[in-house]
C-alpha positions in Angstrom: -31.0 195.0 1.7 -30.4 192.4 4.5 -30.0 192.6 8.2 -26.2 193.1 8.4 -24.8 194.3 11.7 -21.2 195.0 12.7 -19.8 193.2 15.6 -17.6 195.1 18.1 -14.1 194.0 18.6 -14.0 195.1 22.2 -16.0 192.8 24.5 -17.6 189.9 22.7 -14.7 189.3 20.3 -11.4 190.3 21.9 -9.1 188.5 19.6 -9.4 187.9 15.9 -9.1 184.1 16.1 -11.8 183.8 18.7 -15.1 184.7 17.2 -17.9 184.3 19.7 -17.1 182.8 23.1 -18.9 180.6 25.5 -22.6 180.3 25.2 -22.6 182.5 22.0 -20.7 179.9 20.1 -22.7 177.6 17.8 -22.0 173.9 18.2 -19.0 172.4 16.3 -21.3 171.7 13.3 -21.0 174.1 10.4 -23.1 177.2 10.9 -24.4 177.0 7.3 -25.9 173.6 8.2 -27.5 174.8 11.4 -28.5 178.3 10.4 -32.2 178.9 9.9 -33.3 181.0 6.9 -32.9 184.7 7.8 -30.8 184.0 10.9 -27.6 186.0 11.2 -24.2 184.4 11.1 -20.7 185.6 11.6 -18.4 186.3 8.7 -14.7 187.2 8.8 -14.1 190.1 6.4 -10.7 191.2 5.0 -10.9 194.5 3.0 -7.9 195.6 1.0 -7.5 199.1 -0.3 -4.8 200.7 -2.4 -3.9 204.0 -4.1 -1.4 206.8 -4.3 1.2 206.8 -1.6 0.6 209.1 1.4 2.6 209.9 4.5 2.3 207.0 7.0 1.1 209.4 9.8 -1.8 210.5 7.6 -2.8 206.9 6.8 -2.6 205.9 10.4 -4.6 208.8 11.6 -7.4 208.0 9.1 -7.5 204.3 10.1 -7.5 205.2 13.8 -10.4 207.6 13.2 -12.3 204.9 11.3 -11.6 202.4 14.1 -12.7 205.0 16.8 -15.9 205.9 14.8 -16.7 202.2 14.2 -15.1 200.0 16.8 -16.0 196.8 15.0 -12.5 196.6 13.5 -10.3 194.0 15.0 -7.1 195.1 13.2 -5.9 197.1 10.3 -2.5 197.2 8.8 -1.2 199.9 6.6 1.6 201.2 4.4 2.0 204.4 2.4 0.0 203.1 -0.5 -2.3 200.4 0.8 -4.1 199.0 3.8 -5.9 195.9 5.0 -8.8 196.0 7.4 -10.0 192.8 9.1 -13.1 192.4 11.2 -16.1 190.2 12.0 -19.5 191.1 10.5 -22.8 189.7 11.5 -25.1 189.2 8.5 -27.8 186.9 7.1 -25.6 185.6 4.4 -22.3 186.2 2.5 -24.0 188.5 0.0 -25.1 190.9 2.8 -21.7 190.8 4.5 -19.9 191.5 1.3 -22.3 194.3 0.4 -21.6 196.1 3.7 -17.9 195.6 3.3 -17.9 197.0 -0.3 -19.7 200.2 0.9 -17.5 200.7 4.0 -14.6 202.6 2.5 -16.7 205.0 0.4 -19.3 205.7 3.1 -16.7 206.6 5.7 -14.2 208.4 3.4 -15.4 211.9 4.5 -16.1 211.3 8.2 -12.8 209.5 8.8 -10.8 211.5 6.2 -9.8 208.2 4.6 -7.3 208.3 1.6 -9.0 208.4 -1.8 -8.0 204.8 -2.4 -10.0 202.1 -4.2 -11.0 198.7 -2.9 -8.6 196.1 -4.5 -9.5 193.0 -2.6 -12.3 191.5 -0.5 -12.5 188.2 1.2 -15.5 187.1 3.2 -15.6 183.7 4.9 -17.7 182.0 7.5 -16.5 181.7 11.1 -16.0 177.9 10.9 -14.0 178.2 7.7 -11.8 180.9 9.3 -11.2 178.8 12.4 -10.4 175.8 10.3 -7.8 177.7 8.2 -6.1 179.0 11.4 -6.1 175.5 13.0 -4.6 174.0 9.9 -1.9 176.7 9.7 -2.9 178.2 6.4 -5.0 181.1 7.7 -4.2 184.7 7.6 -0.9 186.0 9.0 -1.0 186.0 12.8 -3.1 188.9 13.9 -1.5 191.9 15.4 -3.1 193.1 18.6 -6.4 194.7 18.1 -5.8 198.2 16.5 -4.0 199.9 13.7 -0.5 198.8 12.9 2.0 199.3 10.0 2.7 196.4 7.7 6.1 194.8 8.7 9.0 196.6 7.3 6.9 199.7 6.3 
């Protein structure tokens, strides 16, 4: 397909709002305007899954195993019947980033013993769009520390 590559949460991108730091950051101009054809860009991915309710400990264990096996996850939140996974993806274009995200749950269902839930939502946005949303106060809810956390009140 394309040259999609997951970006690790530890190290280069320690907090969800950061994206790349220092010399790795593109200039303030939009990456879409400066990217050359075939050049990778960063995409912020939010994958939502849902299904039959399961014990919280089972859901947490599965998400922790997925995060351990694939440490590109920045944060995941969960409840008995749904979960949300947020991470940065490096890909040539939105199509490639979305294709990787749509395969993620099914491809790792057996290895991480993930719940048999279906994908019910996907958002893929460029790094500049993500940062603009956060700066304007209408971005995603404040990120929990990197890791696996229950939804509030669950």
